[in-house]
N, CA, C, O and the ligand as a Tripos MOL2 file, in Angstrom:
@<TRIPOS>MOLECULE
protein
  256   254    60     0     0
PROTEIN
NO_CHARGES

@<TRIPOS>ATOM
      1 N           2.3190    2.4900    8.7050 N.3       1 MET1
      2 CA          3.2700    2.0140    7.6870 C.3       1 MET1
      3 C           3.7230    3.1970    6.8240 C.2       1 MET1
      4 O           2.9700    4.1420    6.5900 O.2       1 MET1
      5 N           4.9560    3.1160    6.3670 N.am      2 LEU2
      6 CA          5.5140    4.1350    5.4800 C.3       2 LEU2
      7 C           4.6530    4.2570    4.2190 C.2       2 LEU2
      8 O           4.2400    3.2540    3.6380 O.2       2 LEU2
      9 N           4.3940    5.4790    3.8120 N.am      3 GLN3
     10 CA          3.6180    5.6810    2.5790 C.3       3 GLN3
     11 C           4.4640    6.4540    1.5690 C.2       3 GLN3
     12 O           4.9700    7.5390    1.8590 O.2       3 GLN3
     13 N           4.6040    5.8750    0.3880 N.am      4 LEU4
     14 CA          5.2990    6.5470   -0.7080 C.3       4 LEU4
     15 C           4.2360    7.2330   -1.5630 C.2       4 LEU4
     16 O           3.3860    6.5780   -2.1660 O.2       4 LEU4
     17 N           4.3000    8.5620   -1.6030 N.am      5 CYS5
     18 CA          3.2800    9.3430   -2.2980 C.3       5 CYS5
     19 C           3.8580    9.9340   -3.5780 C.2       5 CYS5
     20 O           4.8430   10.6720   -3.5470 O.2       5 CYS5
     21 N           3.2400    9.6020   -4.6880 N.am      6 GLY6
     22 CA          3.6900   10.0850   -5.9840 C.3       6 GLY6
     23 C           2.9280    9.3460   -7.0760 C.2       6 GLY6
     24 O           1.8400    8.8170   -6.8490 O.2       6 GLY6
     25 N           3.5230    9.3210   -8.2650 N.am      7 PHE7
     26 CA          2.8240    8.6430   -9.3600 C.3       7 PHE7
     27 C           3.8140    7.8230  -10.1780 C.2       7 PHE7
     28 O           4.9510    8.2420  -10.3990 O.2       7 PHE7
     29 N           3.3600    6.6220  -10.6350 N.am      8 PRO8
     30 CA          4.2680    5.6430  -11.2290 C.3       8 PRO8
     31 C           4.9030    6.0610  -12.5630 C.2       8 PRO8
     32 O           5.8770    5.4340  -12.9780 O.2       8 PRO8
     33 N           4.3980    7.0810  -13.2450 N.am      9 ALA9
     34 CA          5.0350    7.5140  -14.4940 C.3       9 ALA9
     35 C           6.3110    8.3060  -14.2180 C.2       9 ALA9
     36 O           7.0690    8.6080  -15.1390 O.2       9 ALA9
     37 N           6.5460    8.6380  -12.9570 N.am     10 SER10
     38 CA          7.7120    9.4380  -12.5760 C.3      10 SER10
     39 C           8.8790    8.5450  -12.1710 C.2      10 SER10
     40 O           8.7440    7.6940  -11.2920 O.2      10 SER10
     41 N          10.0160    8.7450  -12.8140 N.am     11 ASN11
     42 CA         11.1880    7.9700  -12.4070 C.3      11 ASN11
     43 C          11.7350    8.4190  -11.0630 C.2      11 ASN11
     44 O          12.4260    7.6510  -10.3950 O.2      11 ASN11
     45 N          11.4380    9.6590  -10.6480 N.am     12 TYR12
     46 CA         11.8000   10.0770   -9.2870 C.3      12 TYR12
     47 C          11.0630    9.1710   -8.2930 C.2      12 TYR12
     48 O          11.6360    8.7100   -7.3050 O.2      12 TYR12
     49 N           9.7990    8.9320   -8.5770 N.am     13 HIS13
     50 CA          8.9730    8.0550   -7.7390 C.3      13 HIS13
     51 C           9.5060    6.6220   -7.7910 C.2      13 HIS13
     52 O           9.6750    5.9720   -6.7600 O.2      13 HIS13
     53 N           9.7660    6.1470   -8.9960 N.am     14 ASN14
     54 CA         10.1620    4.7400   -9.1510 C.3      14 ASN14
     55 C          11.5290    4.4570   -8.5320 C.2      14 ASN14
     56 O          11.7830    3.3550   -8.0470 O.2      14 ASN14
     57 N          12.4030    5.4540   -8.5520 N.am     15 LYS15
     58 CA         13.7220    5.2730   -7.9540 C.3      15 LYS15
     59 C          13.5920    5.0190   -6.4490 C.2      15 LYS15
     60 O          14.2660    4.1510   -5.8960 O.2      15 LYS15
     61 N          12.7240    5.7810   -5.8050 N.am     16 VAL16
     62 CA         12.5060    5.5910   -4.3610 C.3      16 VAL16
     63 C          11.8190    4.2520   -4.1160 C.2      16 VAL16
     64 O          12.1370    3.5440   -3.1600 O.2      16 VAL16
     65 N          10.8840    3.9180   -4.9810 N.am     17 LYS17
     66 CA         10.1500    2.6470   -4.8350 C.3      17 LYS17
     67 C          11.1040    1.4540   -4.9250 C.2      17 LYS17
     68 O          11.0340    0.5300   -4.1140 O.2      17 LYS17
     69 N          11.9840    1.4830   -5.9040 N.am     18 VAL18
     70 CA         12.9520    0.3890   -6.0710 C.3      18 VAL18
     71 C          13.8580    0.2940   -4.8370 C.2      18 VAL18
     72 O          14.1580   -0.8050   -4.3720 O.2      18 VAL18
     73 N          14.2910    1.4390   -4.3100 N.am     19 ALA19
     74 CA         15.1620    1.4230   -3.1280 C.3      19 ALA19
     75 C          14.4400    0.8000   -1.9350 C.2      19 ALA19
     76 O          15.0310    0.0130   -1.1940 O.2      19 ALA19
     77 N          13.1800    1.1430   -1.7490 N.am     20 LEU20
     78 CA         12.4180    0.5820   -0.6270 C.3      20 LEU20
     79 C          12.2630   -0.9280   -0.8000 C.2      20 LEU20
     80 O          12.3970   -1.6870    0.1600 O.2      20 LEU20
     81 N          11.9810   -1.3570   -2.0310 N.am     21 ILE21
     82 CA         11.8160   -2.7990   -2.2990 C.3      21 ILE21
     83 C          13.1430   -3.5210   -2.0600 C.2      21 ILE21
     84 O          13.1790   -4.5640   -1.4070 O.2      21 ILE21
     85 N          14.2320   -2.9620   -2.5920 N.am     22 GLU22
     86 CA         15.5390   -3.6120   -2.4340 C.3      22 GLU22
     87 C          15.9470   -3.7260   -0.9710 C.2      22 GLU22
     88 O          16.5830   -4.7020   -0.5720 O.2      22 GLU22
     89 N          15.5790   -2.7260   -0.1730 N.am     23 LYS23
     90 CA         15.9350   -2.7470    1.2530 C.3      23 LYS23
     91 C          14.9520   -3.5540    2.0860 C.2      23 LYS23
     92 O          15.1580   -3.7390    3.2850 O.2      23 LYS23
     93 N          13.8820   -4.0370    1.4550 N.am     24 GLY24
     94 CA         12.9030   -4.8380    2.1840 C.3      24 GLY24
     95 C          12.0890   -4.0250    3.1720 C.2      24 GLY24
     96 O          11.6310   -4.5490    4.1870 O.2      24 GLY24
     97 N          11.9080   -2.7410    2.8780 N.am     25 ILE25
     98 CA         11.1460   -1.8610    3.7710 C.3      25 ILE25
     99 C           9.6820   -1.8770    3.3440 C.2      25 ILE25
    100 O           9.3630   -1.5790    2.1930 O.2      25 ILE25
    101 N           8.7980   -2.2250    4.2720 N.am     26 ALA26
    102 CA          7.3710   -2.2780    3.9630 C.3      26 ALA26
    103 C           6.8480   -0.8610    3.7020 C.2      26 ALA26
    104 O           7.1650    0.0730    4.4390 O.2      26 ALA26
    105 N           6.0620   -0.7180    2.6660 N.am     27 PHE27
    106 CA          5.4830    0.5920    2.3750 C.3      27 PHE27
    107 C           4.1890    0.4030    1.5980 C.2      27 PHE27
    108 O           3.9150   -0.6550    1.0300 O.2      27 PHE27
    109 N           3.4140    1.4660    1.6000 N.am     28 GLU28
    110 CA          2.1720    1.5050    0.8450 C.3      28 GLU28
    111 C           2.3280    2.6180   -0.1900 C.2      28 GLU28
    112 O           2.8390    3.6950    0.1190 O.2      28 GLU28
    113 N           1.8880    2.3520   -1.4130 N.am     29 GLU29
    114 CA          2.0080    3.3500   -2.4700 C.3      29 GLU29
    115 C           0.7010    4.1490   -2.5300 C.2      29 GLU29
    116 O          -0.3810    3.5790   -2.6670 O.2      29 GLU29
    117 N           0.8180    5.4660   -2.4270 N.am     30 VAL30
    118 CA         -0.3520    6.3360   -2.4980 C.3      30 VAL30
    119 C          -0.1770    7.2250   -3.7290 C.2      30 VAL30
    120 O           0.7960    7.9710   -3.8360 O.2      30 VAL30
    121 N          -1.1300    7.1370   -4.6540 N.am     31 ILE31
    122 CA         -0.9990    7.8910   -5.9020 C.3      31 ILE31
    123 C          -1.3740    9.3590   -5.6640 C.2      31 ILE31
    124 O          -2.4940    9.6790   -5.2650 O.2      31 ILE31
    125 N          -0.4160   10.2210   -5.9180 N.am     32 VAL32
    126 CA         -0.5920   11.6740   -5.7970 C.3      32 VAL32
    127 C           0.0040   12.2920   -7.0550 C.2      32 VAL32
    128 O           1.1210   11.9500   -7.4430 O.2      32 VAL32
    129 N          -0.7260   13.1920   -7.6910 N.am     33 TYR33
    130 CA         -0.2300   13.8510   -8.9010 C.3      33 TYR33
    131 C           0.1690   15.2900   -8.5720 C.2      33 TYR33
    132 O          -0.3550   15.8800   -7.6280 O.2      33 TYR33
    133 N           1.0990   15.8580   -9.3510 N.am     34 PRO34
    134 CA          1.5000   17.2480   -9.1160 C.3      34 PRO34
    135 C           0.3030   18.1830   -9.2280 C.2      34 PRO34
    136 O          -0.5360   18.0290  -10.1160 O.2      34 PRO34
    137 N           0.2300   19.1510   -8.3260 N.am     35 SER35
    138 CA         -0.8390   20.1380   -8.3830 C.3      35 SER35
    139 C          -0.4630   21.3180   -7.5060 C.2      35 SER35
    140 O           0.5340   21.2780   -6.7850 O.2      35 SER35
    141 N          -1.2630   22.3600   -7.5730 N.am     36 ARG36
    142 CA         -1.0300   23.5240   -6.7110 C.3      36 ARG36
    143 C          -1.9610   23.5020   -5.5030 C.2      36 ARG36
    144 O          -2.1110   24.5060   -4.8060 O.2      36 ARG36
    145 N          -2.5810   22.3560   -5.2610 N.am     37 ASP37
    146 CA         -3.5190   22.2320   -4.1410 C.3      37 ASP37
    147 C          -2.8450   22.5460   -2.8010 C.2      37 ASP37
    148 O          -1.6900   22.1870   -2.5700 O.2      37 ASP37
    149 N          -3.5920   23.2220   -1.9280 N.am     38 ASP38
    150 CA         -3.0890   23.5000   -0.5910 C.3      38 ASP38
    151 C          -2.7850   22.2030    0.1600 C.2      38 ASP38
    152 O          -1.8540   22.1450    0.9620 O.2      38 ASP38
    153 N          -3.5770   21.1660   -0.1070 N.am     39 ALA39
    154 CA         -3.3730   19.8940    0.5850 C.3      39 ALA39
    155 C          -1.9870   19.3350    0.2640 C.2      39 ALA39
    156 O          -1.2870   18.8550    1.1560 O.2      39 ALA39
    157 N          -1.5910   19.3970   -1.0060 N.am     40 LEU40
    158 CA         -0.2650   18.9050   -1.3810 C.3      40 LEU40
    159 C           0.8120   19.8070   -0.8040 C.2      40 LEU40
    160 O           1.8140   19.3180   -0.2830 O.2      40 LEU40
    161 N           0.6170   21.1180   -0.8900 N.am     41 ARG41
    162 CA          1.6300   22.0540   -0.3680 C.3      41 ARG41
    163 C           1.8030   21.9130    1.1400 C.2      41 ARG41
    164 O           2.8670   22.2080    1.6840 O.2      41 ARG41
    165 N           0.7430   21.4590    1.8080 N.am     42 GLY42
    166 CA          0.8520   21.2240    3.2410 C.3      42 GLY42
    167 C           1.7860   20.0680    3.5710 C.2      42 GLY42
    168 O           2.3970   20.0280    4.6380 O.2      42 GLY42
    169 N           1.8840   19.1280    2.6350 N.am     43 GLU43
    170 CA          2.7430   17.9690    2.8700 C.3      43 GLU43
    171 C           4.0920   18.1010    2.1760 C.2      43 GLU43
    172 O           5.0990   17.5810    2.6560 O.2      43 GLU43
    173 N           4.1040   18.7910    1.0580 N.am     44 SER44
    174 CA          5.3340   18.9760    0.2850 C.3      44 SER44
    175 C           5.3710   20.4520   -0.1130 C.2      44 SER44
    176 O           4.8400   20.8160   -1.1620 O.2      44 SER44
    177 N           5.9840   21.3010    0.6990 N.am     45 PRO45
    178 CA          5.8830   22.7550    0.5090 C.3      45 PRO45
    179 C           6.3020   23.2590   -0.8720 C.2      45 PRO45
    180 O           5.7700   24.2630   -1.3460 O.2      45 PRO45
    181 N           7.2530   22.5730   -1.5270 N.am     46 MET46
    182 CA          7.6660   22.9790   -2.8710 C.3      46 MET46
    183 C           6.8190   22.3030   -3.9500 C.2      46 MET46
    184 O           7.0230   22.5300   -5.1420 O.2      46 MET46
    185 N           5.8740   21.4780   -3.5240 N.am     47 GLY47
    186 CA          4.9920   20.7870   -4.4670 C.3      47 GLY47
    187 C           5.6570   19.6500   -5.2050 C.2      47 GLY47
    188 O           5.1410   19.1770   -6.2170 O.2      47 GLY47
    189 N           6.8160   19.2000   -4.7010 N.am     48 LYS48
    190 CA          7.5690   18.1440   -5.3840 C.3      48 LYS48
    191 C           7.1030   16.7660   -4.9550 C.2      48 LYS48
    192 O           6.7040   16.5390   -3.8120 O.2      48 LYS48
    193 N           7.1680   15.8580   -5.9100 N.am     49 LEU49
    194 CA          6.8640   14.4570   -5.6760 C.3      49 LEU49
    195 C           8.0800   13.6470   -6.1320 C.2      49 LEU49
    196 O           8.7870   14.0740   -7.0450 O.2      49 LEU49
    197 N           8.3340   12.5130   -5.5320 N.am     50 PRO50
    198 CA          7.5370   11.9340   -4.4550 C.3      50 PRO50
    199 C           7.9280   12.5100   -3.0870 C.2      50 PRO50
    200 O           8.9140   13.2340   -2.9500 O.2      50 PRO50
    201 N           7.1150   12.1600   -2.0840 N.am     51 PHE51
    202 CA          7.4960   12.3590   -0.6890 C.3      51 PHE51
    203 C           7.0410   11.1380    0.0840 C.2      51 PHE51
    204 O           6.1860   10.3750   -0.3660 O.2      51 PHE51
    205 N           7.6410   10.9680    1.2730 N.am     52 LEU52
    206 CA          7.3020    9.8380    2.1330 C.3      52 LEU52
    207 C           6.5430   10.3390    3.3460 C.2      52 LEU52
    208 O           6.9410   11.3240    3.9690 O.2      52 LEU52
    209 N           5.4770    9.6830    3.6770 N.am     53 ARG53
    210 CA          4.7950    9.9090    4.9580 C.3      53 ARG53
    211 C           5.3540    8.8820    5.9310 C.2      53 ARG53
    212 O           5.2880    7.6780    5.6850 O.2      53 ARG53
    213 N           5.8920    9.3600    7.0130 N.am     54 THR54
    214 CA          6.4230    8.4520    8.0300 C.3      54 THR54
    215 C           5.6390    8.6810    9.3220 C.2      54 THR54
    216 O           4.8230    9.5990    9.4090 O.2      54 THR54
    217 N           5.8880    7.8580   10.2970 N.am     55 GLY55
    218 CA          5.2230    8.0360   11.5800 C.3      55 GLY55
    219 C           5.6780    9.2960   12.3080 C.2      55 GLY55
    220 O           5.0700    9.6990   13.3000 O.2      55 GLY55
    221 N           6.7480    9.9170   11.8130 N.am     56 ARG56
    222 CA          7.3140   11.0880   12.4790 C.3      56 ARG56
    223 C           7.4280   12.2830   11.5360 C.2      56 ARG56
    224 O           8.3100   13.1270   11.6940 O.2      56 ARG56
    225 N           6.5440   12.3460   10.5710 N.am     57 GLY57
    226 CA          6.5450   13.4860    9.6620 C.3      57 GLY57
    227 C           6.8070   13.0600    8.2240 C.2      57 GLY57
    228 O           6.7770   11.8750    7.8900 O.2      57 GLY57
    229 N           7.0610   14.0410    7.3950 N.am     58 ARG58
    230 CA          7.2110   13.7690    5.9630 C.3      58 ARG58
    231 C           8.6220   14.0820    5.4990 C.2      58 ARG58
    232 O           9.3080   14.9510    6.0370 O.2      58 ARG58
    233 N           9.0230   13.3450    4.4860 N.am     59 VAL59
    234 CA         10.3490   13.5330    3.8880 C.3      59 VAL59
    235 C          10.1500   13.7890    2.4050 C.2      59 VAL59
    236 O          11.1230   13.9800    1.6760 O.2      59 VAL59
    237 N1         14.0170   14.9740   -6.9710 N.3      60 GSH60
    238 C1         13.5800   16.3130   -7.0610 C.3      60 GSH60
    239 C2         12.6470   16.5080   -8.2420 C.3      60 GSH60
    240 C3         11.3480   15.7950   -8.1490 C.3      60 GSH60
    241 C4         10.4170   16.3050   -9.2120 C.2      60 GSH60
    242 O1         10.7020   17.2920   -9.9100 O.2      60 GSH60
    243 N2          9.2630   15.6500   -9.3490 N.am     60 GSH60
    244 C5          8.2730   16.1270  -10.2870 C.3      60 GSH60
    245 C6          7.3750   14.9520  -10.7130 C.3      60 GSH60
    246 S1          8.2540   13.8000  -11.7030 S.3      60 GSH60
    247 C7          7.4220   17.1460   -9.6240 C.2      60 GSH60
    248 O2          7.2020   17.0690   -8.4280 O.2      60 GSH60
    249 N3          6.9020   18.1110  -10.4010 N.am     60 GSH60
    250 C8          6.0080   19.1120   -9.8890 C.3      60 GSH60
    251 C9          6.6420   20.4650   -9.7480 C.2      60 GSH60
    252 O3          7.8550   20.5920   -9.9660 O.co2    60 GSH60
    253 O4          5.9000   21.4040   -9.4240 O.co2    60 GSH60
    254 C10        12.9510   16.7740   -5.7660 C.2      60 GSH60
    255 O5         12.3440   15.9410   -5.0630 O.co2    60 GSH60
    256 O6         13.0600   17.9490   -5.4510 O.co2    60 GSH60
@<TRIPOS>BOND
     1     1     2 1
     2     2     3 1
     3     3     4 2
     4     3     5 am
     5     5     6 1
     6     6     7 1
     7     7     8 2
     8     7     9 am
     9     9    10 1
    10    10    11 1
    11    11    12 2
    12    11    13 am
    13    13    14 1
    14    14    15 1
    15    15    16 2
    16    15    17 am
    17    17    18 1
    18    18    19 1
    19    19    20 2
    20    19    21 am
    21    21    22 1
    22    22    23 1
    23    23    24 2
    24    23    25 am
    25    25    26 1
    26    26    27 1
    27    27    28 2
    28    27    29 am
    29    29    30 1
    30    30    31 1
    31    31    32 2
    32    31    33 am
    33    33    34 1
    34    34    35 1
    35    35    36 2
    36    35    37 am
    37    37    38 1
    38    38    39 1
    39    39    40 2
    40    39    41 am
    41    41    42 1
    42    42    43 1
    43    43    44 2
    44    43    45 am
    45    45    46 1
    46    46    47 1
    47    47    48 2
    48    47    49 am
    49    49    50 1
    50    50    51 1
    51    51    52 2
    52    51    53 am
    53    53    54 1
    54    54    55 1
    55    55    56 2
    56    55    57 am
    57    57    58 1
    58    58    59 1
    59    59    60 2
    60    59    61 am
    61    61    62 1
    62    62    63 1
    63    63    64 2
    64    63    65 am
    65    65    66 1
    66    66    67 1
    67    67    68 2
    68    67    69 am
    69    69    70 1
    70    70    71 1
    71    71    72 2
    72    71    73 am
    73    73    74 1
    74    74    75 1
    75    75    76 2
    76    75    77 am
    77    77    78 1
    78    78    79 1
    79    79    80 2
    80    79    81 am
    81    81    82 1
    82    82    83 1
    83    83    84 2
    84    83    85 am
    85    85    86 1
    86    86    87 1
    87    87    88 2
    88    87    89 am
    89    89    90 1
    90    90    91 1
    91    91    92 2
    92    91    93 am
    93    93    94 1
    94    94    95 1
    95    95    96 2
    96    95    97 am
    97    97    98 1
    98    98    99 1
    99    99   100 2
   100    99   101 am
   101   101   102 1
   102   102   103 1
   103   103   104 2
   104   103   105 am
   105   105   106 1
   106   106   107 1
   107   107   108 2
   108   107   109 am
   109   109   110 1
   110   110   111 1
   111   111   112 2
   112   111   113 am
   113   113   114 1
   114   114   115 1
   115   115   116 2
   116   115   117 am
   117   117   118 1
   118   118   119 1
   119   119   120 2
   120   119   121 am
   121   121   122 1
   122   122   123 1
   123   123   124 2
   124   123   125 am
   125   125   126 1
   126   126   127 1
   127   127   128 2
   128   127   129 am
   129   129   130 1
   130   130   131 1
   131   131   132 2
   132   131   133 am
   133   133   134 1
   134   134   135 1
   135   135   136 2
   136   135   137 am
   137   137   138 1
   138   138   139 1
   139   139   140 2
   140   139   141 am
   141   141   142 1
   142   142   143 1
   143   143   144 2
   144   143   145 am
   145   145   146 1
   146   146   147 1
   147   147   148 2
   148   147   149 am
   149   149   150 1
   150   150   151 1
   151   151   152 2
   152   151   153 am
   153   153   154 1
   154   154   155 1
   155   155   156 2
   156   155   157 am
   157   157   158 1
   158   158   159 1
   159   159   160 2
   160   159   161 am
   161   161   162 1
   162   162   163 1
   163   163   164 2
   164   163   165 am
   165   165   166 1
   166   166   167 1
   167   167   168 2
   168   167   169 am
   169   169   170 1
   170   170   171 1
   171   171   172 2
   172   171   173 am
   173   173   174 1
   174   174   175 1
   175   175   176 2
   176   175   177 am
   177   177   178 1
   178   178   179 1
   179   179   180 2
   180   179   181 am
   181   181   182 1
   182   182   183 1
   183   183   184 2
   184   183   185 am
   185   185   186 1
   186   186   187 1
   187   187   188 2
   188   187   189 am
   189   189   190 1
   190   190   191 1
   191   191   192 2
   192   191   193 am
   193   193   194 1
   194   194   195 1
   195   195   196 2
   196   195   197 am
   197   197   198 1
   198   198   199 1
   199   199   200 2
   200   199   201 am
   201   201   202 1
   202   202   203 1
   203   203   204 2
   204   203   205 am
   205   205   206 1
   206   206   207 1
   207   207   208 2
   208   207   209 am
   209   209   210 1
   210   210   211 1
   211   211   212 2
   212   211   213 am
   213   213   214 1
   214   214   215 1
   215   215   216 2
   216   215   217 am
   217   217   218 1
   218   218   219 1
   219   219   220 2
   220   219   221 am
   221   221   222 1
   222   222   223 1
   223   223   224 2
   224   223   225 am
   225   225   226 1
   226   226   227 1
   227   227   228 2
   228   227   229 am
   229   229   230 1
   230   230   231 1
   231   231   232 2
   232   231   233 am
   233   233   234 1
   234   234   235 1
   235   235   236 2
   236   237   238 1
   237   238   239 1
   238   238   254 1
   239   239   240 1
   240   240   241 1
   241   241   242 2
   242   241   243 1
   243   243   244 1
   244   244   245 1
   245   244   247 1
   246   245   246 1
   247   247   248 2
   248   247   249 1
   249   249   250 1
   250   250   251 1
   251   251   252 2
   252   251   253 1
   253   254   255 2
   254   254   256 1
@<TRIPOS>SUBSTRUCTURE
     1 MET1         2 RESIDUE 1 A MET
     2 LEU2         6 RESIDUE 1 A LEU
     3 GLN3        10 RESIDUE 1 A GLN
     4 LEU4        14 RESIDUE 1 A LEU
     5 CYS5        18 RESIDUE 1 A CYS
     6 GLY6        22 RESIDUE 1 A GLY
     7 PHE7        26 RESIDUE 1 A PHE
     8 PRO8        30 RESIDUE 1 A PRO
     9 ALA9        34 RESIDUE 1 A ALA
    10 SER10       38 RESIDUE 1 A SER
    11 ASN11       42 RESIDUE 1 A ASN
    12 TYR12       46 RESIDUE 1 A TYR
    13 HIS13       50 RESIDUE 1 A HIS
    14 ASN14       54 RESIDUE 1 A ASN
    15 LYS15       58 RESIDUE 1 A LYS
    16 VAL16       62 RESIDUE 1 A VAL
    17 LYS17       66 RESIDUE 1 A LYS
    18 VAL18       70 RESIDUE 1 A VAL
    19 ALA19       74 RESIDUE 1 A ALA
    20 LEU20       78 RESIDUE 1 A LEU
    21 ILE21       82 RESIDUE 1 A ILE
    22 GLU22       86 RESIDUE 1 A GLU
    23 LYS23       90 RESIDUE 1 A LYS
    24 GLY24       94 RESIDUE 1 A GLY
    25 ILE25       98 RESIDUE 1 A ILE
    26 ALA26      102 RESIDUE 1 A ALA
    27 PHE27      106 RESIDUE 1 A PHE
    28 GLU28      110 RESIDUE 1 A GLU
    29 GLU29      114 RESIDUE 1 A GLU
    30 VAL30      118 RESIDUE 1 A VAL
    31 ILE31      122 RESIDUE 1 A ILE
    32 VAL32      126 RESIDUE 1 A VAL
    33 TYR33      130 RESIDUE 1 A TYR
    34 PRO34      134 RESIDUE 1 A PRO
    35 SER35      138 RESIDUE 1 A SER
    36 ARG36      142 RESIDUE 1 A ARG
    37 ASP37      146 RESIDUE 1 A ASP
    38 ASP38      150 RESIDUE 1 A ASP
    39 ALA39      154 RESIDUE 1 A ALA
    40 LEU40      158 RESIDUE 1 A LEU
    41 ARG41      162 RESIDUE 1 A ARG
    42 GLY42      166 RESIDUE 1 A GLY
    43 GLU43      170 RESIDUE 1 A GLU
    44 SER44      174 RESIDUE 1 A SER
    45 PRO45      178 RESIDUE 1 A PRO
    46 MET46      182 RESIDUE 1 A MET
    47 GLY47      186 RESIDUE 1 A GLY
    48 LYS48      190 RESIDUE 1 A LYS
    49 LEU49      194 RESIDUE 1 A LEU
    50 PRO50      198 RESIDUE 1 A PRO
    51 PHE51      202 RESIDUE 1 A PHE
    52 LEU52      206 RESIDUE 1 A LEU
    53 ARG53      210 RESIDUE 1 A ARG
    54 THR54      214 RESIDUE 1 A THR
    55 GLY55      218 RESIDUE 1 A GLY
    56 ARG56      222 RESIDUE 1 A ARG
    57 GLY57      226 RESIDUE 1 A GLY
    58 ARG58      230 RESIDUE 1 A ARG
    59 VAL59      234 RESIDUE 1 A VAL
    60 GSH60      237 GROUP 0 **** ****
């Protein structure tokens, strides 16, 4: 299932969340906070949130 990764205090995150809900796209919300962790940079090279985990990579 699509995973929306970010944190709810961010309107960047909430904007994507609202779009997914309005389009009726099933997703799971995964809370991720901004950091310089290698794990985050591996998924979001610029360290930006939110990002989506899809079955075919990340957006
Ligand atoms: N929509 C822009 C901006 C997103 C954005 O700046 N998100 C903040 C969180 S609200 C962030 O990731 N900050 C961490 C950073 O800039 O290092 C993008 O995705 O490039």
